[in-house]
C-alpha positions as CSV (number, residue, x, y, z in Angstrom):
1,M,0.0,0.0,0.0
2,K,2.8,2.4,1.0
3,K,4.6,1.5,-2.2
4,L,1.4,2.3,-4.2
5,L,0.9,5.6,-2.5
6,G,4.5,6.4,-3.3
7,I,4.0,5.6,-7.0
8,L,0.9,7.8,-7.1
9,F,2.7,10.6,-5.4
10,L,5.5,10.5,-8.0
11,A,2.9,10.4,-10.8
12,F,1.3,13.6,-9.5
13,L,4.7,15.5,-9.0
14,P,4.5,17.2,-12.5
15,V,1.0,18.4,-11.7
16,L,2.0,19.7,-8.3
17,A,5.0,21.4,-9.8
18,Q,2.9,23.1,-12.5
19,D,0.3,24.1,-9.9
20,R,3.0,25.6,-7.7
21,T,3.6,28.3,-10.3
22,Q,0.0,29.4,-9.7
23,V,0.5,30.1,-6.0
24,L,2.8,32.7,-4.4
25,V,3.7,32.2,-0.7
26,Y,5.1,35.2,1.1
27,G,6.5,34.6,4.6
28,G,7.1,37.2,7.2
29,D,6.1,38.8,10.5
30,F,2.5,39.9,9.8
31,T,1.5,40.3,13.4
32,D,0.9,44.0,13.1
33,L,-2.1,43.2,10.9
34,I,-5.3,44.6,12.7
35,T,-7.7,45.3,9.9
36,L,-8.0,45.2,6.1
37,D,-10.4,48.1,5.9
38,P,-8.7,50.5,3.5
39,Q,-10.1,53.6,5.2
40,V,-8.8,52.4,8.6
41,V,-5.7,50.3,8.0
42,Y,-2.4,52.1,8.8
43,E,0.0,49.2,9.6
44,F,2.7,48.0,7.3
45,S,1.2,44.5,6.7
46,G,-2.3,45.9,6.2
47,V,-1.1,48.4,3.7
48,L,0.8,45.8,1.7
49,I,-2.4,43.7,1.5
50,A,-5.0,46.4,1.0
51,D,-2.9,47.8,-1.9
52,N,-3.6,44.6,-3.7
53,L,-7.3,44.6,-2.9
54,Y,-8.3,48.2,-3.7
55,E,-7.6,50.7,-6.5
56,T,-7.2,54.5,-6.0
57,L,-8.1,57.4,-8.2
58,V,-4.4,58.0,-9.0
59,R,-1.4,55.8,-8.2
60,F,2.4,55.6,-8.3
61,E,4.1,53.0,-10.4
62,G,6.9,50.8,-9.0
63,S,9.4,52.6,-6.9
64,D,8.8,55.9,-8.6
65,L,7.0,58.2,-6.1
66,S,7.5,61.3,-8.1
67,T,5.2,60.7,-11.1
68,L,1.5,60.3,-10.6
69,R,-0.2,57.8,-12.9
70,P,-3.9,57.1,-13.8
71,G,-5.7,54.7,-11.6
72,L,-9.5,54.5,-11.4
73,A,-9.3,58.1,-12.8
74,E,-8.1,58.1,-16.5
75,S,-7.4,61.8,-16.1
76,W,-7.6,64.7,-13.6
77,K,-7.0,68.4,-13.5
78,V,-6.4,71.1,-10.8
79,D,-8.0,74.5,-11.1
80,R,-7.7,77.6,-8.9
81,G,-11.1,78.7,-7.7
82,K,-11.8,81.9,-5.8
83,D,-11.4,80.4,-2.3
84,D,-10.2,76.9,-3.0
85,W,-8.5,74.4,-5.3
86,I,-10.9,72.4,-7.5
87,L,-9.8,68.9,-8.5
88,T,-11.8,67.1,-11.1
89,F,-11.4,63.4,-11.8
90,K,-12.7,61.6,-14.9
91,L,-13.2,57.9,-14.1
92,R,-12.4,55.2,-16.7
93,K,-15.5,53.3,-17.7
94,G,-15.7,49.5,-17.2
95,S,-13.7,49.2,-13.9
96,R,-15.5,46.6,-11.8
97,F,-15.5,45.5,-8.2
98,S,-15.1,41.9,-7.2
99,T,-18.9,41.7,-7.0
100,G,-19.1,42.5,-10.7
101,R,-20.6,46.0,-10.1
102,E,-19.1,48.9,-12.1
103,V,-17.1,51.5,-10.2
104,T,-18.8,54.9,-10.4
105,A,-18.6,58.3,-9.0
106,K,-21.1,57.5,-6.2
107,D,-18.6,54.9,-4.9
108,V,-15.8,57.5,-4.8
109,V,-18.0,59.9,-2.9
110,F,-19.1,57.2,-0.5
111,S,-15.4,56.2,0.1
112,F,-14.6,59.9,1.0
113,D,-17.6,59.9,3.3
114,R,-16.6,56.8,5.2
115,A,-12.9,57.9,5.6
116,L,-14.0,61.1,7.3
117,A,-16.7,59.4,9.4
118,L,-14.6,56.5,10.6
119,K,-11.7,58.8,11.8
120,G,-9.1,56.0,11.4
121,P,-5.4,56.4,12.1
122,G,-4.7,57.9,8.7
123,S,-7.7,60.2,8.6
124,F,-5.4,63.2,9.5
125,L,-4.1,63.0,6.0
126,Y,-7.4,64.1,4.7
127,T,-8.5,66.4,7.7
128,E,-5.2,68.1,8.6
129,I,-2.9,67.8,5.6
130,A,-5.5,68.2,2.8
131,Q,-8.0,70.0,5.0
132,L,-10.8,68.1,3.4
133,K,-14.3,68.8,4.8
134,P,-17.5,66.5,4.6
135,G,-19.5,67.5,1.5
136,A,-16.5,69.1,-0.2
137,Y,-16.8,66.4,-3.0
138,R,-19.5,65.4,-5.3
139,A,-20.4,63.3,-8.3
140,L,-21.0,65.6,-11.3
141,D,-22.1,62.6,-13.4
142,P,-21.6,58.8,-13.1
143,Y,-17.9,59.1,-14.2
144,T,-16.9,62.6,-12.9
145,V,-15.9,63.5,-9.3
146,E,-15.2,67.0,-8.1
147,V,-13.2,67.7,-4.9
148,R,-12.6,71.1,-3.3
149,I,-9.9,71.8,-0.8
150,P,-8.9,75.2,0.8
151,K,-6.2,77.4,-0.8
152,S,-4.1,76.8,2.3
153,A,-3.8,73.1,1.4
154,S,-1.5,71.6,-1.2
155,P,-3.2,70.0,-4.1
156,Q,-0.1,68.1,-4.9
157,S,0.0,66.7,-1.4
158,F,-3.7,65.7,-1.7
159,L,-3.1,63.9,-4.9
160,S,-0.2,61.9,-3.3
161,I,-2.4,61.1,-0.3
162,L,-5.0,59.6,-2.6
163,T,-2.4,57.0,-3.6
164,F,-2.4,55.7,0.0
165,T,-4.8,53.0,1.2
166,I,-7.2,55.7,2.6
167,G,-7.9,56.6,-1.0
168,G,-9.1,53.0,-1.8
169,V,-12.5,53.1,-3.5
170,V,-15.0,50.6,-2.1
171,D,-18.1,49.1,-3.5
172,S,-20.7,51.4,-1.8
173,E,-23.6,49.0,-2.3
174,E,-21.8,46.0,-0.9
175,V,-20.5,47.9,2.1
176,Q,-23.9,49.5,2.9
177,K,-25.6,46.1,2.6
178,N,-23.3,44.7,5.2
179,A,-23.2,47.8,7.5
180,K,-24.2,47.4,11.2
181,G,-25.6,50.3,13.2
182,G,-24.2,53.1,11.1
183,D,-20.6,51.7,11.2
184,Y,-20.1,52.3,7.4
185,G,-19.3,48.6,7.0
186,K,-16.2,48.9,9.2
187,D,-16.8,45.5,10.9
188,F,-17.5,43.9,7.5
189,L,-14.4,45.3,5.7
190,S,-12.1,44.4,8.6
191,N,-12.3,40.7,7.4
192,S,-13.7,41.0,3.8
193,S,-12.9,43.0,0.8
194,A,-15.1,45.0,-1.6
195,G,-12.6,46.5,-4.0
196,S,-11.7,46.6,-7.7
197,G,-8.1,45.6,-7.2
198,P,-6.3,42.6,-8.9
199,Y,-7.1,40.4,-5.9
200,R,-10.0,39.7,-3.5
201,L,-9.8,38.5,0.0
202,V,-10.6,34.8,0.4
203,R,-9.7,34.2,4.0
204,W,-7.8,35.7,7.0
205,D,-6.8,33.2,9.6
206,R,-5.6,35.5,12.3
207,G,-2.1,34.8,13.5
208,S,-1.7,32.2,10.7
209,Q,-2.3,33.3,7.1
210,V,-4.0,35.6,4.6
211,I,-5.3,34.1,1.4
212,L,-5.9,36.2,-1.7
213,E,-7.4,35.1,-5.1
214,A,-7.6,36.9,-8.4
215,N,-10.6,39.2,-8.7
216,P,-12.4,37.8,-11.8
217,Y,-13.7,41.2,-12.8
218,A,-10.5,43.2,-12.3
219,R,-9.1,45.4,-15.0
220,V,-5.6,44.5,-14.0
221,K,-5.1,40.7,-14.1
222,P,-2.5,39.2,-11.7
223,K,0.1,36.9,-13.2
224,I,-0.3,34.5,-10.2
225,P,-3.9,33.8,-9.3
226,R,-3.4,32.9,-5.7
227,V,-1.3,34.6,-2.9
228,I,-0.8,33.3,0.6
229,L,0.8,35.5,3.2
230,R,2.1,33.2,6.0
231,Y,2.9,34.4,9.4
232,I,6.5,33.3,10.3
233,Q,8.1,35.5,13.0
234,E,11.3,33.5,13.8
235,P,14.2,34.2,11.3
236,A,15.5,30.7,11.6
237,V,12.1,29.2,10.8
238,L,11.7,31.7,8.0
239,R,15.1,30.7,6.4
240,T,14.2,27.0,6.6
241,A,10.8,27.6,5.0
242,L,12.5,29.4,2.1
243,E,15.3,26.8,1.6
244,S,12.8,23.9,1.7
245,G,10.5,25.6,-1.0
246,E,7.6,26.0,1.5
247,I,7.6,29.8,0.8
248,D,8.8,31.9,-2.2
249,I,9.5,35.2,-0.4
250,A,11.1,35.7,3.0
251,E,10.9,39.1,4.8
252,G,12.7,39.4,8.1
253,L,15.9,37.3,7.8
254,T,19.1,38.1,9.7
255,P,22.0,39.8,7.8
256,E,24.0,36.6,8.2
257,A,21.2,34.6,6.5
258,L,20.8,37.1,3.7
259,K,24.5,37.0,3.1
260,A,24.4,33.2,2.8
261,L,21.4,33.1,0.6
262,A,22.9,35.7,-1.7
263,G,25.7,33.3,-2.5
264,N,23.4,30.5,-3.4
265,P,22.1,30.4,-7.0
266,R,18.7,29.0,-5.8
267,F,17.9,32.3,-4.2
268,K,18.3,36.1,-4.7
269,V,18.2,39.0,-2.5
270,V,16.5,42.3,-3.4
271,R,17.0,45.6,-1.5
272,A,13.8,47.5,-1.2
273,E,14.2,51.3,-0.8
274,T,12.5,53.0,2.0
275,L,11.6,56.7,2.6
276,R,13.2,56.7,6.0
277,L,16.1,59.0,6.9
278,Q,18.5,58.4,9.8
279,Y,20.0,61.7,10.9
280,L,21.7,63.7,13.6
281,G,19.6,66.6,15.0
282,M,21.5,69.5,16.6
283,N,19.7,71.9,19.0
284,M,20.2,75.5,17.8
285,K,18.7,77.2,20.9
286,P,20.4,80.4,22.1
287,G,23.5,79.6,24.1
288,S,23.9,76.1,22.5
289,P,27.3,75.5,20.8
290,F,25.2,74.2,17.8
291,A,23.7,77.7,17.4
292,N,27.0,78.4,15.7
293,P,26.8,77.4,12.0
294,K,30.6,76.6,11.9
295,V,30.0,74.0,14.6
296,R,27.2,72.4,12.7
297,E,29.3,72.3,9.6
298,A,32.1,70.7,11.6
299,V,29.8,67.9,12.6
300,R,28.9,67.3,8.9
301,Y,32.6,67.0,8.0
302,A,33.2,64.8,11.0
303,V,30.8,62.0,10.0
304,N,32.3,59.1,7.9
305,Q,29.2,58.1,6.0
306,D,30.9,55.8,3.6
307,E,32.4,53.7,6.4
308,L,29.1,53.7,8.4
309,I,27.1,52.4,5.3
310,Q,29.6,49.9,3.9
311,G,30.8,48.7,7.3
312,L,28.2,48.7,10.1
313,L,25.2,48.6,7.7
314,Q,26.8,46.1,5.4
315,G,25.7,48.2,2.4
316,N,22.0,48.2,3.3
317,A,21.6,51.9,2.9
318,L,21.9,54.8,0.4
319,K,24.2,57.7,1.0
320,I,22.2,60.9,1.2
321,Q,22.7,64.4,2.8
322,T,19.6,66.2,1.9
323,L,16.1,66.2,3.5
324,I,14.0,64.7,0.7
325,P,14.6,60.9,0.3
326,K,15.4,59.2,-3.0
327,G,12.2,58.1,-4.6
328,L,10.2,61.3,-3.9
329,F,9.7,64.3,-6.2
330,G,12.3,67.0,-5.4
331,Y,15.1,64.5,-4.3
332,N,18.5,66.3,-4.4
333,P,21.4,63.8,-4.8
334,A,24.0,66.4,-3.7
335,T,26.6,65.0,-1.2
336,P,29.1,67.8,-0.8
337,Y,30.3,66.8,2.7
338,T,33.2,64.2,2.8
339,Y,34.8,62.9,5.9
340,D,37.5,65.5,6.7
341,P,38.4,65.6,10.4
342,A,41.1,68.2,9.9
343,R,38.7,70.6,8.3
344,A,36.2,69.9,11.1
345,R,38.9,70.8,13.7
346,K,39.6,74.0,11.8
347,L,36.0,75.0,11.8
348,L,35.7,74.3,15.5
349,A,38.7,76.5,16.2
350,E,37.1,79.3,14.2
351,A,33.9,78.9,16.2
352,G,35.7,79.4,19.4
353,Y,36.5,75.7,20.4
354,P,40.3,75.3,19.6
355,Q,40.5,72.5,22.3
356,G,37.5,70.7,20.9
357,L,33.8,70.4,22.1
358,E,32.2,68.0,24.5
359,F,28.4,67.4,24.3
360,E,25.7,64.8,24.9
361,L,24.5,62.6,22.1
362,L,21.0,61.2,22.9
363,V,20.2,57.8,21.3
364,S,17.5,55.2,21.5
365,T,18.2,51.8,23.0
366,G,16.2,50.3,20.0
367,I,17.0,49.5,16.4
368,C,17.9,52.1,13.9
369,G,17.2,52.1,10.1
370,G,19.1,49.3,8.4
371,G,18.4,46.9,11.3
372,V,21.4,48.0,13.4
373,P,21.0,48.7,17.2
374,C,21.1,52.5,17.6
375,P,23.8,52.4,20.3
376,D,26.1,50.7,17.7
377,V,25.5,53.5,15.2
378,A,26.1,56.1,17.9
379,A,29.4,54.4,18.9
380,K,30.6,54.5,15.3
381,L,29.7,58.2,15.1
382,Q,31.4,58.9,18.4
383,A,34.7,57.4,17.2
384,D,34.5,59.3,13.9
385,M,33.7,62.7,15.6
386,A,36.4,62.2,18.3
387,K,39.0,62.5,15.5
388,A,37.8,65.9,14.8
389,G,37.7,67.1,18.4
390,L,34.0,66.5,18.8
391,Q,33.6,64.5,22.0
392,A,30.2,62.9,22.1
393,K,29.0,61.5,25.5
394,I,26.4,58.9,24.6
395,R,23.2,58.7,26.6
396,A,21.1,55.7,25.5
397,I,17.4,55.7,26.7
398,A,14.2,54.1,25.7
399,N,12.7,55.5,22.5
400,A,9.6,56.8,24.2
401,E,11.7,58.8,26.6
402,L,14.0,60.0,23.8
403,L,11.0,61.4,21.9
404,K,9.7,63.1,25.0
405,T,13.0,64.8,25.6
406,Y,13.5,65.6,21.9
407,R,10.0,67.2,21.5
408,A,10.6,69.3,24.6
409,Q,13.9,70.7,23.0
410,N,15.9,69.3,25.9
411,H,18.7,67.7,23.9
412,Q,22.0,68.9,22.6
413,M,22.4,66.3,19.8
414,V,20.1,63.4,18.9
415,L,20.3,60.4,16.7
416,A,16.9,59.9,15.2
417,G,14.9,58.6,12.2
418,W,12.1,60.1,10.2
419,S,9.7,58.7,7.6
420,P,7.1,60.9,5.8
421,D,3.4,60.1,6.5
422,F,2.5,60.5,2.7
423,P,4.5,60.2,-0.5
424,D,5.0,63.8,-1.2
425,P,8.1,66.0,-0.6
426,D,6.0,68.2,1.6
427,G,5.9,65.3,4.1
428,N,9.5,66.1,4.8
429,A,9.9,69.7,3.7
430,T,7.5,71.3,6.1
431,P,8.5,69.4,9.3
432,W,12.2,69.8,8.6
433,A,12.1,73.5,7.5
434,D,9.2,75.3,9.1
435,Y,9.4,76.0,12.8
436,S,5.7,76.8,13.0
437,A,4.9,73.3,12.1
438,R,6.2,72.3,15.6
439,S,8.0,69.2,14.2
440,L,11.7,68.7,13.6
441,A,12.6,72.3,12.9
442,Y,10.9,73.3,16.2
443,R,12.5,70.5,18.1
444,N,15.9,71.7,17.0
445,S,15.2,75.4,17.5
446,Y,15.6,76.0,13.8
447,Q,13.9,79.3,12.8
448,D,14.6,80.2,9.2
449,E,11.8,82.2,7.7
450,V,13.4,81.8,4.2
451,A,13.4,78.1,4.4
452,A,9.9,78.0,5.8
453,K,8.7,80.2,3.0
454,L,10.3,78.0,0.4
455,A,8.6,75.0,1.9
456,R,5.2,76.7,1.8
457,Q,5.6,77.9,-1.7
458,A,6.7,74.5,-3.0
459,A,3.8,72.7,-1.3
460,L,1.3,75.0,-3.1
461,E,3.0,75.1,-6.5
462,T,1.2,73.2,-9.2
463,D,3.8,73.6,-12.0
464,P,6.2,70.6,-11.6
465,N,9.2,72.5,-13.0
466,K,8.7,75.4,-10.7
467,R,8.1,73.1,-7.8
468,K,11.2,71.1,-8.4
469,A,13.3,74.4,-8.6
470,L,11.9,75.5,-5.2
471,Y,12.8,72.1,-3.6
472,K,16.3,72.4,-5.0
473,L,16.7,75.8,-3.3
474,L,15.2,74.5,-0.1
475,T,17.2,71.3,0.2
476,E,20.5,73.1,-0.5
477,R,19.7,75.8,2.0
478,V,18.8,73.4,4.8
479,L,21.8,71.2,3.9
480,R,24.2,74.1,4.5
481,E,22.4,76.0,7.3
482,G,20.0,73.6,9.0
483,P,20.5,71.7,12.2
484,Y,20.8,68.3,10.6
485,A,23.5,65.9,9.5
486,V,21.6,63.3,7.3
487,L,23.4,60.0,7.7
488,Y,21.7,57.5,5.4
489,Q,18.6,56.2,3.8
490,P,18.1,52.5,4.7
491,V,17.1,49.7,2.4
492,Q,15.2,46.6,3.4
493,P,16.7,43.3,2.1
494,I,14.3,40.6,1.2
495,A,15.2,37.1,0.0
496,L,13.4,35.3,-2.8
497,S,13.4,32.0,-4.6
498,A,15.3,32.4,-7.9
499,K,12.2,31.3,-9.6
500,V,10.3,34.4,-8.6
501,E,10.3,37.3,-11.1
502,G,8.9,40.8,-11.0
503,F,8.8,41.3,-7.2
504,L,9.4,44.7,-5.8
505,K,8.5,46.6,-2.6
506,N,8.2,50.3,-3.1
507,P,9.4,52.9,-0.6
508,M,5.9,53.2,0.9
509,M,6.2,49.5,1.9
510,S,3.6,48.3,-0.5
511,S,4.1,45.6,-3.2
512,P,2.2,45.1,-6.4
513,L,2.0,41.3,-6.1
514,W,-0.1,41.1,-9.3
515,Q,3.1,41.8,-11.2
516,V,4.9,38.8,-9.8
517,S,5.4,35.5,-11.8
518,K,7.2,32.2,-11.1
519,Q,9.1,29.9,-13.3
520,P,8.3,26.1,-13.1
């Protein structure tokens, strides 16, 4: 009997191998998954999945977060009204939800309504950044939607926000049919899907797996019809699952495992760009040594970026010195500061510190961008700066305490990280340059009205060429005169079976799984 079963199993192997190309298994730590409702989800895992279930009016393609592409809207325009910006979207005809219903303007209006009503974690993007009010949008006809936002808001930022999951358009009929007590279908969409994306949700076994299947009515057809996202938290178990062929993609492996797999022809490692910046913030408050521009410039010459990135980070980061990360519109690749401790010492002497300068470097006890413990990054910076006469006394504290101290402007120098809340340069420009925004510029006592004005002008500029020119002026000004030494932009390594093709994870941590294919 056992021999017969063995023969039968061998007979079915070609079929199993063929079917395996029709299923993509993605392993990783998906324990942050709370909901799959596009207007509520805000966690990394939820965003990754929801992006494959729902379409937005406009979208970004691949890793390019600087060029808007058509989504459910085949075209759009921005007009200056008397008191507001008027954005008009023309929907493409024939887009269908997984129920088979056509996507129309009433679904878009309903999706705006529920986003504002539910007040999810990402709702501030609409209410605070875009300053969107209930009723400020309407269906002009079944395929045309008009949205009005105040002149004080940025239409470019709003368009970028629409690419995020909160802009996902839901099937209004299906959601209202499953609503409970005026919850706008929140309970229903937590565990179900009602979108027009390439996939639909089949099942979510909490703590175990999420199963997606091709939406039979989707305009964009996935190359692999079935996707399984499997919860695997332990790096050792994750590596074993990839090596055995149980999974095709492994996210969350150790640097050692990634190095070993990269040398094996059965696997490959991709490095997904992020929008995170790791930086040093210097408090410019009156009386602080960092209020002197020559001291801040000395710090920038005293950081050995190349050694930090290639050594401690094992190449898992991009070299950058300006405030807009690579991947966003307005990115400035300028890196004028090279490691030059002698020049840094000279600047310190000119600033009145011929014997050097001692100060406190505040650092989190947690993990910094690139997967390296923050105290290790701080120790490397401390050693580099010491050669320039900058004596950093490291104070490592819990991240919550660090943020409390930093927000109260009670630091001298801090090692910190920043990621924008939406894929538009204003998500960095205003916090980093405008003191009145009470974010990073405020925390570091950086009051530069020229920089703040440039950030405001760029946010509201609708001409791409003029906007780009403004961001070039802003990034170069803050690079030279601001309170920051940008250290690096981390990347996220992910291991794949060599049979997997077309996989990418964009800087907003979403992944178009419908583009992925597998060789037999």
